[in-house]
N, C-alpha and C positions, 0 to 999 in steps of 0.2 A: 070835683073837689075844688074848693076855693079857700083862700086865706082870708084874714080879717079885712084886707083891703080889696076884696072881691077879685083877686088875681087867680087865674086858673092854675092849679098845681099839676104839672105834667112831668116833673123832673125829680129824681131821687138820687141822693149821694149816699153811698154805703162805704164806710170805712171798714175794710176787711182785716186790718191789723194796725197795731200801734207801733210796730217795729219798722226800722228803716236801715238801708245799707249805707246811708250818709249821716253826718252829724252837723247839718247846716246850722249856722249861727242864729238865724232868724227863727229856727224851729226847735232846736234842742240845746240845752245848756251843755257846756264843755264836759261836765261830769256825767252827762247822760241823765236818763230817767229810768225808774224801775219799770221793766216791761210787765205787762199783764200776764198772768198765767193763762195757758191755753184754755183752761176751763172757764175763764172769765170773759172770753170773747165769743161772739156768735158763731155757732156751727154753720156749715153751709146749708144744712136743712132749715135752720132757723132763719137765715138770710132769705132763702127762697120762699119760705112761708110768708114772711113779712112783705117781700117784694110782690108775691102773688096777690096778696090782699090789696096792696097799694096800686098795682097795675089794674086790678079789677075796678078800682075807683077812678081810674083815668091817667095814672102815671104812664108816660110813653117812653121815657128815657131814663136809664140807670147808669150812673157813673160810679165805677169802683175806684176807691181811693185808699189811703192809709194815713199814716206811715207811708211805706212803700208797698203797694199791693203785690208786687212781684216777689216779695220775700215770703208770702204766704204759700205754703205747700199746696200743690195741685190746684192752682188758681183756675186752670182751664176747665177743671171739673165744675167749679162754681159757674163759670161762664156758660158752659153747656147746659147746666141745670136752669139758669136764668133764661137762656135762649129758648128753652123748651116750654116756657110759660105760655099759656093759651093766647095771651095778648101780644106775644112777640115784641117785647120792648127793644128799643135801640140800646145796645150795650157799648159803653165807652170806658176807657181806662185812663187815669191820670198817673203818670209814672216819672221817675227821674231817669229812666231809660238805661240804667246800669245793666240790668238783666233782660232788656227788651229783645235784643237780637236772638238770644237763645230760646225765647218763649213766643215770639210773635206769630210764627206759623201755626203753632198748636192753638194759641188763643183765637186766631182768625178762624181756624177750622172748627173751633168750639162754638163760634157765633159772635165773637167780638167784632163790632162794626166801626170802631174809631179809637184813636189814641191821642191823648194830650200829653206832650212832653214838657215837664218843668225844666227850663233851661235858663240858668242864671248868667252864664258866661261861656265864651269859647276860649278864654285864656286859661291855660293850666295853672298859672300862678294865682289868679283870682279864684279859680275853682278850689284850689287847696285852701285858700284863706276862708272862703265861704263854707266849705263842706268839712273842713278838718280831715280831709282824705287826700292822698297823693294823686298826682296827675294821671298815672296809668289808668285810673278808673274812667277818666274822660275818654281815653282812647278806646275803651271797651264799649262805650255808648255809641 
């Protein structure tokens, strides 16, 4: 599969949720945004069906994103479903890492092969300014 500039398409980003545990200034207005209803987002079966079709066309890597993907319930089930695709794509996750420690072992066991952590700062004060959340969240990450 190739794009208009004849570049090979081997990478897929899937946003599994619009929700997030933070309210970063560069991503969300202070008043927030109206969350989508659960019925308005892709089910895990729909995601796997689309990913299966695209991996059959040559996609080799799938990145799970959001919002914050770790706020989606039972994310490890989706990872296991994607890992079971016949083409065995490389599965990676982009996260703010707030809930990573409590989920990483299960995600790895399900087939996750990589993690990208979005890290804006190590300063609790700057973290609070950016995310509109208090510093203890940083300690949890």
